[in-house]
N, C-alpha and C positions, 0 to 999 in steps of 0.2 A: 373263783378268787374274788369276784366283786359281790358275792352273795352275802347279805347280812339281814338282820331282823327288821330293819327299817324299809329296805327296798324289796325284798323277797323276789328278786329277779337275778338271773345269772346268764352268762353267755356259755357256760360249760358246766355240765353236771354229769357225774359218774355214779352209776348205781351198780351194785353187784348182787346177783341172785345165785346163791349156792344151793346146788341140788345134790341129792344122794344122801340125805340124812340117815335113813337106814343104810346099812352097808351097800355100797354101789354094786357089788357083784350080784347081790340078790335081786336088785331092782333095775338092772341095766336096761332091759327092754322097756320098762315103764318110763324110765328117765329119758331114753331116746325118743319114745313116742311123744312125751310131753314137750321135749325140745323141738321135735319136728313140728308139732302143732304151734308152738310158740314162734318159731321161725316163719311159719306161714302167716301168722298174724302180724309179726313185725315187718314182713315184706310188704304188707298192704298199708303200713303206717305212712300217712301223708298229711303233714301239717305244715302250712307255709311258714318258712323261716326256721324250721326245726330240722336238723339233720340227725338221724338215728344211726348209730354205729353199734354193732353187737358182735360178740365173738365167744369163743370157748372151744374146748377140745372136741366135743361132739359136734358142735356147729361147724367147726373147721373141717372135720372129717366128712360131714354131710355136704358141705360146699365143694370139697374136692371130688367126692363121688358124683355130684351133679355135673361138675365140669368134665369129668372123665366120660360120663354118659353122652354129653353133648359133643365132645371131641371124638368119640368113637363113631358117631354119625359122619363127621367130617373125614375120619380115616377111611371109612367105606367109600365116600365120594371120591377121595383122592386116589384110592386103589382103582376105582372104575375109570377115572380120567387117565391115570397112568397106563392102564390096560388098553384103553382106546388108542392112546398115542403109540404104545408099543405095536399094536396091530397095524397102525398106519406106517410106522417106520420099518418094521420087519416084513411087512406085506404078507403076513401069515397069521391067521387067527390061532391055528394050532400051536405054533411056536410061542406066540405071545401068551397064550393061556398056560402052557407048560412052564414058561419062564416065570410068570407071576405066581403060579403054584409053588414053584421052587423057592421063590422069595418068601412066600407066606409060611412055608414049612419051617423056615429058619426061626420063627418066633417060638413055637413050642419047644424046639430043640434048645434054643438059647435059654428059655425059662427052665427047662429040665436041668441043664448044666448049672445054671445060677442057683437053683434051689437044692437039687440033689447032690451034685458033685461038689460045689463050693459051699454048700450048707448055709446059704444066706436066706433069711426069711423076710427081710424088709425089701419091699418093692415100692420105691418112692415115686412121686409124680415125674421126676426127671427121667426115671427109667422108661417111662411110657413114651417119652419123646424119641427114644432110640428107634422106635417104629419108623418114623419118617426118615431118619438117617440111614437105616438099613435098606429101606425101599429105594431111596435115592441112589445110594452107592451100588446096590444090586442091579438096578435098571441101567445105570451107567456101564457097569461091567458087561451086562448082556449086550448093550449096543456096541461096545468095543469088540467083543468076541464075534458078534454077528457080522460086523464090518470086516473083520479079519477073514471070516469064512467066505463072505461074498467076494473079497479080493482073490481068494484061492480059485474061484471059478472063472475068473477073467484073466486074460493075458496080463502079466505084470508089466509095469512101465520100466522094466530093466532093458536098457538099450543093448543091442547086439551090433557088432561091427560088420558092415556090409562089405562086399568085394571091392567097392570103389573107395573105401576108407571112411565113408560117412556112417553115422549111426542110424539105425532103423529099429522099429519095434520087432520083437521076436515072438510072434504068436505061437510058435511050435516049441516053446520052452518046456523043459521037463517039469513034472509035477513037484519034484524035490526042490527045484529052483524057485518055483512059484510059492511053495510052502515056506521056504526060507525067507523070501521077501515079505510074505504076509505076516509071519511071526515077528520079524524085525520091525515091520510097520506097526503091528499091534503093541509091541513092547514100547516103541517110541511114543505111541499115543497114550498108553496106559500110564507109563512111568515118567514121561517128560512133558506131558500135556500138549503135544503137538506132533 
């Protein structure tokens, strides 16, 4: 806006480079290779006092792809950390690995339903974030069900009336009564948060 013939300086300059002069469909690979090389050069641009901003459809797609590649490494790290915590909490490598395997199988199944059954072809960046949501909710459900199972193995804290009128623990309770208490406790934990 302050550029003129006498000063030849400006604080803001916009240039536009249009690619694809032969039909884009015929040269898509060449244009993508050119833009990839151009982005590599632009990333190394470093002049003091000058900020370079660039964009475009292919550049945006390339940036998203690079971000997804970096984030997939973080996804693997998060799976390993969650698996280690599950091993610690469940006290069983076998159960933890099976539970994590069950969680990881949900992704191809979900993708199959999304693409084949619902006939959706667009898979945006926000859809990829569902990975973390599914792992988080799935692991929480595994912890809730495992705690319910562990409660079934112990005498439940349901008080029984002793002969003298006081309450006492009833370790000889029936399995049906223990299961009933455990399922009630599981539902209160899962659905009421406490």
